[in-house]
GUNUVO-41040 format. One record per residue: x, y, z of N, C-alpha, C, O in turn; residue in three letters. Coordinates in steps of 0.05 Angstrom, whole numbers, plus 5000, padded with zeros to 4 digits. Atoms other than C-alpha are relative to their C-alpha. Example, Ala and Ser with C-alpha at 12.3 -4.5 7.8 and 13.67 -1.06 7.14 Angstrom:
2
501849765000524649105156501850245000503950245013ALA 498449764999527349795143498550225014499550445018SER 
//
This chain:
590
499449855024232949566837497750164990498050394982MET 502449865010225949736817499350245018498350445008SER 500549784982225350176880501750244993500950474994GLY 498149785007231550576860499050134974499150384972VAL 501049885026228750666789497650175005497350384991ASN 502449844995222250916818500750275012499550485005GLY 499149754988225851436861501250194979500650424978VAL 498749845022230051666801497850114981498150344973ILE 502249905018223651716758498650235012497950424998GLY 501449784987220252156810501850255001500750484998ARG 498249774999226452606815500150144974500050394972VAL 499649885026227152706741497450044984497550144961PHE 502649965014219752706723499550294992498750344969GLN 500649725007219153476725501750094976501050294963PRO 498249905022224953526674499249894973500249974952TRP 500950115026221353116621498350204985496650344997ARG 501649825017218353496563497149905000496649674994LEU 502850085000210753486570499049944972500350014952PRO 501150075026206453226514499750254983499350474994GLU 499749775019206453666452497950215004498550455005ALA 502249804999199653996459500150165026499450405027ARG 499849864975200854166533502350214998501950445006LEU 497849815002207654486519499550224980500450444984PHE 500749795019204954856459498450225014499050465008LYS 501549794985200055216505501850145020501650385023GLU 498149884981205455326557501850204986502350424995GLN 498249835015210155616505498650254990499850474991ALA 501549765008204856086478499750205023500050445020LYS 500449834976203456346548502750135008502750375014LEU 497349894992210956426565500950214980502050424989ILE 499149815021212456776499498550265002499750485000THR 501649754997206757266508500950175024500950415022SER 499049854976209357446578502750134995503250355003HIS 497449895006216357536553499950254982501250454987LEU 500249775018214357996496498450235013498550455003LEU 501549794986209858376544501750135020503250325014GLY 498749874978212758556611502749885007504450015020ILE 497650154992218458036616502650144992504250215009GLY 497549885010223858346572500350295010502450385017ILE 499949724991221959066591500850015030502450185038LEU 499450014971222158896666503049945005504250065022GLY 497150074997229058566659501850234993503850285006ALA 498449765008231659176622500050215021502150335026SER 500149794980229259656676501649925025502950095038MET 498450094977232259226732503050024994504650095012LEU 497249975007238859216695500950295001503150345011GLY 499349714998238759976689500250095029502050245036LEU 499949934971237260026764502749905012503950055027PHE 497550114989243359586780502350184992504050255008CYS 497749845010248059996736500150275013502250365021ALA 500149734988245760666763500749995030502050165040LEU 499550034972245960416835503049975006504250095023THR 497150044997253060166828501650254995503650305008LEU 498549755007255260816797499650215021501550345030TYR 500649784982251661296844501049955029502150135042TRP 499350064972253060936910502949925003504149985024LEU 497350124996259660596897502050094979504250004978PHE 498349885020262560986839501449784983503849794977ASP 499050235016263160336799498650014973496249994971ASP 501149995027262360386723499749734987498949704963GLN 500150275011262659636713497149934991496749794971THR 502850075006255059596714499150104972497449984960GLY 500849905026254560016650500949824977499549784958PHE 499150195020258759536610498349755000497649644979TYR 501850244998254658956636497250074988496049904975TRP 502749925009248159356621499949994969497849924958LEU 500149995029250159446548499749714989498149674971ALA 500250285009251158696539497249895006496149734990SER 502750104993244558556576497850104981496149964972SER 502049895018240559036533500349894972498349844958TRP 499650125027243758756470498749734999497449664979LEU 501350264999241558066491496950025000495649874987LEU 503049974999234458306508498950084972496849984964ASN 500949935027233858636439500049774981498249724966ALA 499850245018236258006404497849805007496649684990ALA 502250194991231357586446497350104990495749944980THR 502649895009225558056429499749954970497549874961TYR 500150045029227158026355499649714992498049644975ALA 500250285006227957276355497249895006496149744990LEU 502750104993221357146391497950114982496049974974LEU 501949885019217657636346500149854974498049814961ARG 499750145025220357266286498749725000497549634981LYS 500850284999218656566310497449955015496549725017TRP 502350054983212456676352497749884984496249714995VAL 502250115016207556526295500849784981499249694965ASP 499150215018211856016259499049735010498649685033ARG 500850274993209855296256502549855009504349804994SER 497750144989214654936302499049765017496849755027MET 500650234983214854266337500450075029501650285036SER 499749954972214454226412502950005008503750165025ALA 497250014994221854036415501550254992503250355006GLY 498849765009223854626374499350245017501150415024GLN 500849784983219855106416501549985027502350195038ARG 498750034974222854816479503050094999504050235016PHE 497149935003230054886454500350304997502250425008ARG 499849715004228755606432499650155027501350325034LEU 500549874974225855816500502249935020502950095037LEU 497950084982231155416537502550184996503850265015PHE 497749835007236555816501499650285009501450415019GLY 500649724991233056476516500450035030501750225038VAL 499849974971232556356591502949935010503850065029PHE 497350074991239456026597501950244995503650305012ALA 498349775006242756626563499550235019501350375027SER 500749794981238957116607501149945027502250125041ALA 498950074974240956736669503050035001504150125022GLY 497049985000248256716648500850295002502850355015ALA 499349714999248357476637499750105029501450255038VAL 500349914972245457596707501949865019502749985039TRP 498050144983250157076737502850124999504350095017GLY 497449875003256157456710500350255017502550315027VAL 499949744987254358116744501249985029503050145035LEU 498850014973255957896817503049944999504550045016PRO 497250075002262657606794501750254993504050275000LEU 498549765009264558276763500650195023502650345022LEU 499649814977263858646830500749855025500549965047ILE 499550174977265858076876502450125015504650145004LEU 497949904983269858366934499349945029497550055041ASP 500650084973270058037002500250225021498950215042ALA 499749784981272258677036497750204998497350365016SER 502349815003266159057010497649844990497049844966SER 502250185008260058577010497450154994495550034984PRO 502649865003254659127008499150004971496849934966ILE 501050015028254459206931499249724992497349684977PRO 500750275007254458446925497249925011495649804997LEU 502650064988248558386973497850144985495650034981LEU 501949855015244858926934499349864974497049834966LEU 500450135026245958576868498549735005496949644988ILE 501350264994243857916901497050045004495449884995MET 502949944996237158236922498750044973496449954969VAL 501249955026236058476851499649744985497649704972VAL 500250255014237557786823497649835011496149714996ILE 502250154988232657466872497350124991495449974985ILE 502549875010227357986852499549924971497249854964THR 500450085028228557836779499249704998497649624981HIS 500850294999228157086795497149965006495849784995GLY 502950024993221357196827498250074976496249944970ALA 501549935024218957556764500149794979498149734966GLY 499750225020221657006720498349765008497249624991THR 501650224990218156496764497150044992495749854984PHE 502749955008211556836749499649954970497349894961ALA 500250035029213056786674500149714992498449624977ILE 499650275011215656076665499949785021501049565016ASN 500150214980214255686729498349764991498549555002ALA 501550235010209355256688501849804987500949574982SER 498150195012215554936658502550005018504150195015SER 497850004982220654746711502750004985504650144994MET 497449995014226354606660500750284991503050354992PRO 499449735009225655306632500750185023502550355020LEU 499449834977225655626700502849945010504350125017TYR 497350084990231755226722502250094980504450154988CYS 498049905020235155426656500850285006503050374998ALA 499349724993234856146681501350015028503450135031TYR 499349954973235556096757502849885007504250005024ILE 497450124993241655626760502350164989504250225003TYR 497849835010246156036714500050275014502250395016PRO 500149734987243856676751501149995028502350195037ALA 499350014972245356436822502449825005504049885023VAL 497950204994250155836818502850124998504550055015ALA 497249895000256456246797500750145026502950095037PRO 499449864975255956686859500249805023501949835040LEU 499950204979254456076903502749865000503949825021MET 497550145002260655716878502350185008504250105022VAL 497949814993264956346885500150045031502250065043ALA 500149974971262556436957501149765015502449805035CYS 499050244987264155716975503149984999504449855016PHE 497150005003271355816951501350225016503850245017PHE 498949784984272156426996500449905029498949735039SER 499550074972274956377067498550195019498650155043SER 501449804984270856967091497349875010495849774994ASP 502450124989265156727138497450134988495549994982PRO 502349875012260357247109499449894972497149844964LEU 500350105027261656997039499049715000497449624984MET 501050274998260756277061497049995007495549824997LEU 502949994993254056457093498350084976496149984972GLY 501549925024251956807029499849774980497749744967LEU 500150245017253756176990497949805009496449694993GLY 502150184989249455767037497250104994495449944988GLY 502649895007243656237027499349964971497049904964LEU 500550055029244456176951499249714996497449654980CYS 500750285004244255416957497149945009495649814995PHE 502850044990237955427000498050134981495950014976ILE 501849865019234755926952499649834975497349804966TYR 500350175024236155476892498349755006496649684990LEU 501550244993233454866928497050065003495349924993LEU 502849934995227055216950498650074973496449984968CYS 501249925026225855526881499649764982497649764966MET 500350245017226954856847497549845009495949754993THR 502450144989221654536893497550154992495550034984MET 502349845007216855116881499349974970497049944962PHE 500550025029217855066806498849734993497149714975ALA 501150275005216454316808497049995006495549894990SER 502949994993209854426845498450174981496250104973GLY 501549825019207955006799499649864973497549894961ALA 500250135026209354586737497849795001496249774983GLN 502150204998204954016762497250125000495350034987GLN 502649874999199254496778499350114973497050104964ALA 500649885026199954836710499249784980497349814965ALA 500750225018199854166673497249905006495749844988ARG 502650104993193853936712497850194990495850114980HIS 501949805009190254586696499649994970497450004960SER 500250025029191954526622498649744991497049744972LEU 501450255006189753796621497050025004495449924988GLN 502849964995183153986652498750184978496550134969LEU 501049825022182454546600499649844975497549874961GLN 500450165025183654056543497749805003496249764984PHE 502250194996178953556574497350144996495450044984THR 502549855003173554086579499450084971497250064962ASN 500449935029174754306507499149754985497449774967LEU 500850245014174253586484497149935006495649854989GLU 502850064993167753496523498150204986496050124976LEU 501749805014164954146494499849934970497649944959VAL 500050085028166953916424498349754995496849734976GLU 501650245002163953236436497050065003495449964988GLN 502849924997157453546461499050154976496750114967LEU 500849855024157354016401499549804977497649834962ARG 500350205022158353426354497549845004496049794985SER 502450164995152953016388497550174996495550074986GLU 502249835005148353616387499450044971497150034962SER 500449975029149553716313498849744988497149754971GLU 501150255010148252976301497149975007495549874991GLN 502850024992141853006341498350194983496150114975ARG 501549815016139653626304499749904971497549934959GLU 500250125027141253286237498049775000496449754981LEU 501950224999137452666258497250105003495349994991ALA 502749894997131553086281499050124974496750094966ARG 500849885025131553466215499349784980497449814965ALA 500750225018131752806177497449875008495849794990GLU 502650124991126052536220497750184992495650084983ALA 502249815007121953166208499549984970497249984961VAL 500350025029123353126133498649744992496949734975ALA 501350265006121552386132497050005008495449904993ALA 502749984992115252526171498350174981496050104975ASN 501449835019113353086124499649864974497449874962ARG 500350155025114652646064497949785003496349734985ALA 502050204995110552096096497250124999495450004987LYS 502749875000104752576108499250084972496850054965SER 500749925028105152836037499249764984497449784968SER 500750245015105152136010497349895007495649824990PHE 502650104991099251926053497850184989495750094981LEU 502149825010095452556033499549964971497249954962ALA 500450045029096752455959498749734994496849724977ALA 501250265005095251715961497149995009495449884995ALA 502750004990089051826003498150154981495950064975SER 501749845018086452365956499449854975497149844965HIS 500450145025087551945894498349765003496849684985ASP 501750234996084251345925497150075007495249935000LEU 502649924992078351725953498250084976495850044976ARG 501649915023076252005885498449774988495949794986GLN 501650225011074351335853498249865020496049785013PRO 501750134980071651045918497550175006495450065010LEU 502449824996067151655927498049964977495649934982HIS 501750045024064451575856498749725002496449684995ALA 501050284999063750815867497649985020495649865014LEU 502150014981059650915930497450134991495250034996GLY 502449865010054951405897498749834978496249814977LEU 501150175021054050945836498649765012496449685003PHE 501250234987052650345882497350085012495449935011LEU 502549914987047350745920497950054978495649984982GLU 501949955021044150975855499049744987496749714980ALA 500750265011044350265828498049855017496249725007LEU 501850134982040850005889497250104999495349965007GLY 502649885003034950465874498849954972496650054966ARG 500950035028034250235801498349754996497549714973SER 501750235004030149595813501649764990501649724965GLY 498450235008034548975812499049755013497649775034ILE 501050254989033248235825501649915024503650055031ASN 498750104976035447825885503049944997504650025014GLY 497250065005041847565855501750254996503950275007ARG 498649755004043848255832500350165026502450295031GLN 499949864974042248535901502249885018503650035032GLN 497950134984046848015933502750094991504550155008GLU 497449915011052548205887500550305007502750385013MET 499749714993051148945900500750035030502450205037LEU 499349984972051448825975502949925005504250055021ASP 497150074997058248475968501850234991503750295004ASN 498449775010060849055927499950235020501950375025ALA 500349784980058149545979501749935025502850125037ALA 498450084976061649146035503050054994504450155012ALA 497349945007068249185998500650305000502650395010VAL 499749715001067249925986500150125029501650305034SER 500149914972065550026060502749945014503650105031ALA 497450074988072049666081502150194991503750285008SER 498049815009076250106037499550285012501350435019ALA 500749744989072450716062500950025030501850235039ARG 499250014972073850506134503050055003503950215020HIS 497149954999081450476121500750284993502550405006MET 499449725007081451146087499150205022500450405026LEU 500949824978077451456144501949985023502350185038ASN 497950024980082751186191502350194994503350335011THR 497949825009087951556151499150295004500750465012LEU 501149734997083452176153500150085030500950315036LEU 499949934972082852146229502850065009503350255024ASP 497349954993090352106235501050274988502450425002TYR 499349745013091252696186498850235015500050445018SER 501349784985086253116225501450055026501650285035ARG 498449964976090252996288502550154994503250345009LEU 497649865007096653206253499550294993501150474998GLU 500749725009093153826224499250175024499250425022ALA 500849854977090754026293497250134996496750345009GLY 502649885005083654156267497849885017495549955016VAL 501950124981080353726320499950185025501850205039ILE 500449834977077554196373497949875018495549865010GLU 502050134983074253846432497850205009498450435014PRO 502249854989067454096455498849845023496949705020THR 500950164978066653796524497350085011496650315011PRO 502649954988059853726555499349755017500849555016CYS 500850234984056253266603498349814984496449904970GLY 501650205015053452616573500049745015501949685030PHE 500350254986050951956599501649784985501349754961ARG 498450215012055851386587498449764991499149624972LEU 501650245008050350866583498950034972498849834957GLN 501049965028047551186519502249924980501649794960THR 497850065018054451126487500649705000501049584979LEU 499450284999055650416512497949834986498549634973LEU 502250145014048850186486500350024970499949834956SER 499649965029050250486418502349824990502049704969LYS 497750165008057050136414499349705000500249554983LEU 500850294998053949466436498249934976498549714965GLU 501750065023048649516381501749974975501049824957ARG 498350015024054249626330501949765000502149624980GLU 498050215000059549136353499049735009500349535004PHE 501150264991055148596384499649814977500549584978GLY 500350185023053148306316502649914988502949684980PRO 497450085010060348316293501349785017502549595007GLN 498950204983062447916354498549744997499749524996ALA 501650245004056647426345500849854975501049614974ASP 499350125025058747306273502649855002503249674986ALA 497450144996065647086298500049815023502049705030ARG 500250194978063046656354501250115026502049965044GLY 498949884976065347156408497750125016495550165006LEU 501949884983061647446467500650305003502950375010VAL 499649714995060648206471498050095021495650045018TYR 501749914978057948496535500950285009503250355008ARG 499449754987057449186565498350025026496049965025SER 501449974974055549316638498650275001499750474993ARG 501649754998050149826652501350185021502550095040ASP 498949814981052350456687498350255001496950324982THR 501649764996049051076715501950254999501050475003ALA 498149774999055351506709499750184975498850094954LEU 499949815022055852126666502850124999504150165020ALA 497349905004062452396638499950294990497950374977ALA 499849735011064753096622502450004980504750024988HIS 497950015021068553066556498550044973496150104973ALA 501249995027067353096481498949734993500549544989ASP 501150275004062452516469500949884973501349644971PRO 499250115026064352456395502849895000503449674989ALA 497350104999071752386410500349765018501849585013LEU 500050244983070551906468499049764985500049544988VAL 501150225016066351486421502149904980502349664977GLU 497950095019071951486369502249845014503249655003LEU 498050154985076951266422499049725006500549525001ILE 501150274993072450696445499649834976500049584977LEU 500350165024070950486374502749874992502849634985ARG 497450115007078350396360500949785019501949585011ASN 499250204980079550026425498449744997499549524999LEU 501750245002073649556416500649864974500749614973ILE 499350135025075349436343502649845002502749624992SER 497550154995082449246363499649755017500749545011ASN 500550234982079948796419498749774984499549544988ALA 501350215016075448416371501949884979501949644974LEU 498250095021080848376318502049805010502849614996ARG 497950174989085848036364499049805020500549685036TYR 501250204982081047586402498949774983497249814966THR 500950245016080046876374497949855015496149735002GLU 502050144984075946586431499550155026501250305036GLN 500749854976072346856492498350244992496250204980GLY 501649775007069947566483501250265009503550285017GLY 499349734993070148306499498050115019495650075015VAL 501749884980067348666559500650305002503050375004LEU 499749714997066249416563498550085026496150035028VAL 501249934974065049686633501050275009503050374999ALA 499249744990065450326672499750005030497749895041CYS 500249974971066850476745501150275008502750394994ARG 499249744990067951096786502349975020502349805037ARG 497849994982074451256821500450305007501750454993ARG 499849724993073851916858498450184981496150134976GLY 501349825019072352476809500449914971500050064952ALA 499450105026074252036750498349754994497649605011LYS 501450245009070451526709502049834984503349934965ALA 498250185014074550916686498449834981496849664989HIS 501450165021071850646620502049794991504149854979ILE 498150215005075049966611499149814977496749744976GLU 500550195022075449516549501749755006504149765003VAL 498750254994077148796569499849814976497749804963TRP 500250225020078848236520501549765009503249785027ASP 498650254994081147516523501749924977501949684970THR 498550055024085647586463502949915006503549795026GLY 497350114999092947446450501850155021503850045029THR 498349854981095547976499502350144986502950094963GLY 497849845011101348446489502549975018502350015042ILE 497550034985108548306510500850275012500350485000ALA 499249754987111448816558501850174982501650424983GLU 498349855017116649016507498650144977499850324965GLY 501549885022111249206457497950195010496550314993ASN 502249854990106649586503500350304995498350454997GLN 499749735009109650256483499950024969498950214958GLN 499850005029110950066410497350004986497050104964ALA 502650035014103549916395498750274995496950294979ILE 501149745004102050656400501450164977500850394972PHE 498649885022106850806343498449974974496749784972GLN 501550005025104250946273500849744984503149674982GLU 499850235018103250326228501349765013502349585000PHE 498950234986105649846282497749805005495649875015PHE 502050214996101849186282501349755011503549685004GLN 499150254989102648556323498949774983496549774977LEU 501050245014102247896286498850044973497049904965GLY 501049955027101148186217502450064981502450274969ASN 497749945018107748126179499350024971500650154955PRO 500850005029104048006114498350244993497550274970GLU 501649755004100248676123497349934988496550054968ARG 502850075008093348346116498250255004498050345026ASP 501649754998088648936100497649965019496550155029ARG 502350054982083148596141500750075029498950105046ARG 499149934973087348746203500650305003501850385023LYS 499749714997087349496190502750104991504349954979GLY 497549875009093049976179502150035022504450115017LEU 498149964979096249996247500050295010501950385023GLY 500149724991093950706261498050045023497950255035LEU 502149974980088250566310500950105027499850295037GLY 499149924974092150626374501650264999501650415019LEU 498749745003096351206348497950225001498350435012ALA 502249815000089751566336498950025028498350245038ILE 501050004972087351366406501850175017500850345033VAL 498249844983093551656438499950304993499950465011GLN 500249725008093052296397497450135010497450365019GLY 502649894990085652386416500150045030499050235041LEU 499849974971087252266489501650255007500950405026CYS 498449764995092552816486498350254994498550455008GLU 501749775007087553276451497950055022497450285028THR 502049974979082353146505501250065027499850155045LEU 498849974974087353176561499249795020499049845044GLY 500950224982085252496589502249795000504049794983VAL 497950214997089351886610499049744987496649684986GLU 500650275011089751206577502049815013504549855011LEU 498250194988092550606615499649734987497549674976GLU 500150275012094249906590501149805020503249845032LEU 499150234985094749256629499749764983497549714972THR 500350235018096248626590501849785009504049825019SER 498550244994098547916601500049834974497949764964VAL 499950145025101047556540498849725002499449575020GLN 501450265000096646956523497450005016495949815015GLY 502449994984091047186570498150234993495750214998ARG 501749785008088547856545501050265010503250285022GLY 499149724994088848606555497750165011495350095007SER 502049814990085249176590501050284992503250365001VAL 499549725005085249886561498150165017495750115017PHE 501649844981082850396612500150294993502250424995ARG 500249725007080451076589498950155025496850085035LEU 500749864976080151566648499050284993500650454984ILE 501249745007075452166639498750125025498049975043VAL 501349884977072552676687497149935003495749894982PRO 502850054995065852526719498550274998499550475008VAL 501649765001060353036704498850055027497349885038GLU 501049944973058753376770497750204999496650275020LEU 502149815002053553866743497249875003497049625004GLY 502750114996046053796750498649924974496649774975GLY 501450055025044153776676501949844982504149924976VAL 498550175018046653216631498349944976496049844978VAL 501550045025044453176558500649724989502949644987MET 499750255014043252506527500750054971500150264960ASP 499349975028046052396458497550024982495649864986GLU 502449975018041152636405500249804978502249764965VAL 500050205021039052096357500150144973499150364970SER 499849885026040652236284497250044988495349884992PRO 502549955013035052536243499449794979501249694966ALA 500750205019031152046200500150114972499150334967GLN 499849895027032752126126497350024987495549864991PRO 502449965015027352396081500049834975502149764965LEU 500250175025024851996022500650174976501550054956SER 499449845023025652585975500250295008499550365031GLY 499649724993027253325972498450194983498850444984PHE 502049835014021753585925501350224985501050464990ASP 498949825019025753905870501950215013501950455005ARG 498049834988031254195914502150064979503349884967LEU 498049935020035954585868502849985013503450105033SER 497350054990043154345878502150054978501749964955VAL 497749975019049654565844502349845011503249875033LEU 497850174994055254055844502450094983502250104959VAL 497549925014062354295826502249805007503149795030VAL 497850194996067653755817501449964973500149954952ASP 498550035025073153665766500249714990501449664970ASP 500050285008072252905763497449934987495349945000ASP 502550065015067152705709498449785013495949795014PRO 501550234988065452045744498550095025496250005029ALA 501349904976063852405809497650184993495550175005ILE 502249835009059652925773497649834991495349894998ARG 502250175010055652375739498749855023496249835024GLU 501150154978054851965802498350185019496250105028ALA 501549824983052652565844497450084987495350105000MET 502549935014047652765790497949785001495649835006SER 501950234999044652065788498849975028496449935031GLU 500950044973044252015864498050225008495950165019LEU 501749784991041352705877497450004984495350084995LEU 502550015016036352625820498249785010495749815010SER 501750214989034051965851498750095026496849975035SER 501249894976032652375914498050224994496950345013TRP 501949795007028252855876501150274996499650474996GLY 498849735003033253425868500350084971500549914953CYS 499249895026034353875808503050065002503850255015ASP 497149994996041853785800501350114975500750034953CYS 498349905021046654195758502949955008503649965032GLN 497250074994053954015752501950184984501250274961VAL 497949845013060254415734502749905009502949775029ALA 497350094993067754305735501850225008504250175014ASP 498349784992070354995752498350245009495950245004SER 501649764992068255675782498850144976496550234977PRO 501149875023067355965712497649854989495649974981ALA 502350165010062955385689497650025019495350025010ALA 502249974981058855455753498550264996496150264997ALA 501449745005057456195739498549994974496450124971LEU 501350005026055756035668497349865000495449944986GLU 502650155001050155535684498150105022495750035021ILE 501749914978047455895746498650264991499850474987CYS 501649765005041756375729499050125026498450365028ARG 500949914974039656415801501549845021502649625015GLU 498550134978042656225868498849725006496449715012LEU 501150264993041955465881499349995030500250165046PRO 500750034972038855235946502149855016502249865041GLN 497850154987044854785961502449994982502149944958LEU 497550015016052054805938501849775011502449765035LEU 498250224993056354165939502550034982502350014958ILE 497649945016063554305917502449845010502749815034VAL 497550124993070053925915502050225008501850444997ASP 498249784991075654305951502250044980502850284973TYR 497849965018081354175903499249954971498549734964ARG 500850015028079754325830502550034982504750064993LEU 497649985018084254355768500950294998499550475007ARG 498849745004088754935751500450155026500150405027ASP 499549894974090255045825497750175012498050345029GLU 502349874989083155285838498849825021499449585022GLN 501150154977079255075900497050065003495950244989THR 502949954994072155035926499650285012497550395008GLY 500249734990073555685962499750214978498350414981ALA 500349825024074256015893497149994990496050204982ASP 502850025009067355745874498250165019496450315010VAL 501649854981064356025938500350304996498450454998MET 499549725004067656695926498650114975497550334975ALA 501249925025065056725854497050035003495850234994ALA 503049984996057756575875499350235018497350375014LEU 500549784982058157065932500250274986498750464991ARG 499749755015060657605885497750064981496950294978ALA 502249965019054957495836497450045015495850225008ARG 502750004988049057375883500050145028497950185039PHE 499949864975051457735946499849835025500249935047GLY 500250184977050657125990500549724990500749674966ARG 499550285007051756375992497749835010496649895031LEU 501950194989046855795999501549825020503949845022PRO 498650204984048355246050502049854983501349764961PRO 497850115017054954946026501349765014501949775037THR 498450234991058254266032502650004984502550024959PHE 497450055014065654206016500649705004500949615026ILE 499450285000067153485998502949974990503450044967ILE 497250015008074653345996501249725005500449585023THR 498550244996079252755988502750055012504349875015GLY 497449934989085153136016500249925029498349945045ASP 499450044972088352926081502550155009503350125032THR 497749834992094253406080499150195021497150335018ALA 500849834977094153796146499450294992497550415001PRO 500449725007094854486113497450044984496050244987ASP 502549985016089154356063497649955017495550085013ARG 502350044982084654096118499450265015497150335019LEU 500549744985085754746157498850204981496950354989ARG 501149805019084455166094497149944994495450134994ASP 502850075006078054786078498250065024496050165020ALA 501649954977075554836149499550305005497550395015GLN 500249714996076855586150498050134981497450374984ASN 502049885017071855696093497350045013495650205004THR 502549984986066155606142497849814990495749795002GLY 501950205010062655076100500149745016502149695030ALA 500050274988060654386125502049834985501849804961LEU 497850155012066753946112499349705001498949595023LEU 500450295002065453226088502449884985503650024969LEU 497550135011070852736068499349774982497649594989HIS 500450225019070952276008501449755012503549785025LYS 502650045013068651756002497750045020497749945043PRO 502349944983062052016031497949784997497049724975VAL 502150205000057051496051497450144992496850355001ASP 502449885010050451626015498050065022496750275022ALA 501849964978046551556079500850255016499150415025ALA 499149764986050952076113499450254984498650464996ARG 500649765017050152556054497050065001496350295004LEU 502949954998042552456056499250125027497550305028HIS 500549894974042552586130500750295002499250455014GLU 499249724999046453236123498250184983497550404991GLU 501849845017042153476065497350035014496150255014VAL 502649994986035853306106500250205023498350365027SER 499749814978038653706165499950284989498750465001ARG 499949735011040054306121497350094990496450324994VAL 502749945010033254276087498150055023496550245022VAL 501749964977029854206154500550275013499250345033GLY 
//
């Protein structure tokens, strides 16, 4: 029983109305063809039949039939024009088109019966050829829907076939057989054409859905990217604002502490001063980390590669980090090397500082080893530690901003979580590789790969100039809108033997300056949207030139860093260490 049902289902499957959206597209296509060439072509074929019957066989029957055919064509055209843009269900559209084709088929099916004469088959054969031709044209219009095509072709051919079978004339019986075979073949062709059309339309809808899905996903990605950019911009603005506001008091604090240390205090007071200086240095280190990250975002770091001996750098780092390791009961070692690298030594040093600082921070026992080995034309600088190690799932995440392992309480002694993000950014700026190998519970190895210097001349790092004890009445103008910083700078510079004048704006600076100072120290961002660049422009306008100039800023916003650097002055960042300031002033005086 199920087999019989399956056969019946396959036979009648082409007659089922396709799903609504498929038939809607089929109906639109069929209607456009009918309103275009379909109705006009049928009218011309009808005129040909009527004229042929009259001229060749002196039969006026065709003209009466032609009038009814044209009347039907006109009514069909008007009906389709009226309903073509109307909102209709798939069933309604099907019934409308079914009626159109069935009525057209019936009109054409009547014509052979009107001239049926077994004794004169020639006109009948002629009309039969015209009907077959019209059937082929109709097939091109509505073959995508087998029920609609059959609604036309069966009424057009079946009446003649039935009439021929009831005739006793052999020729008429043969013509009836040909009509039967024609109907069978055209039904099969229409079934195949309908399946192909449906498949094509389904593919079209599938493609449209995929395109729409891709467009939707693209819009969602673009929206997510825009939100991420906005969040990143907001984060940068917040960091810049917070950093600037924190740097101002820390800068003044450092200057006051330095001035206080020169005022003659007892041992107990010196101990307390040293503790305060250590706390200030810790805060300054975190803010400088933020500054390094902001400088990377601003794109103001420009590498200046040169040849330098790695041993000089490794020795310097060992002198700095060795005591820190000893204080924690750890071992710090660096292996001697004769290799020289070709890169920016300051940026390589900053990368290694971050890696070594991280290694010490996450090592509880054992120690840290810094070594270098050559691999072809590359030098591999490796930082080994016996710390906690990094799980494989976190080995990419640790390079993200503010990501820290084992610090859910955000202990400030463990840093900000920017060190490795800065390392990765510096490596991209230098165009060098950084590799990580780590086993959780056993330790990690960070491997910095830099080019080996192949030239004949390699410069050793120049040692910093020794600070001078005094500057012998060096005239200095300090412009800053923060009263505490002006007072602290005045105290510190006076303790160095300078003649210091202070102002809070470009106008105030011009008012107190009778002659060009020997050194200008100016904050970049002043009140009333004025900047250090305005102070420099005002002095240049009055005196025709500028003295050596330091811009000291607490800004970390990328655009302001670029603007400050474009002034051409030496850029220092708050909080400025007094020793660093003394060193830079000594260099300028020298």
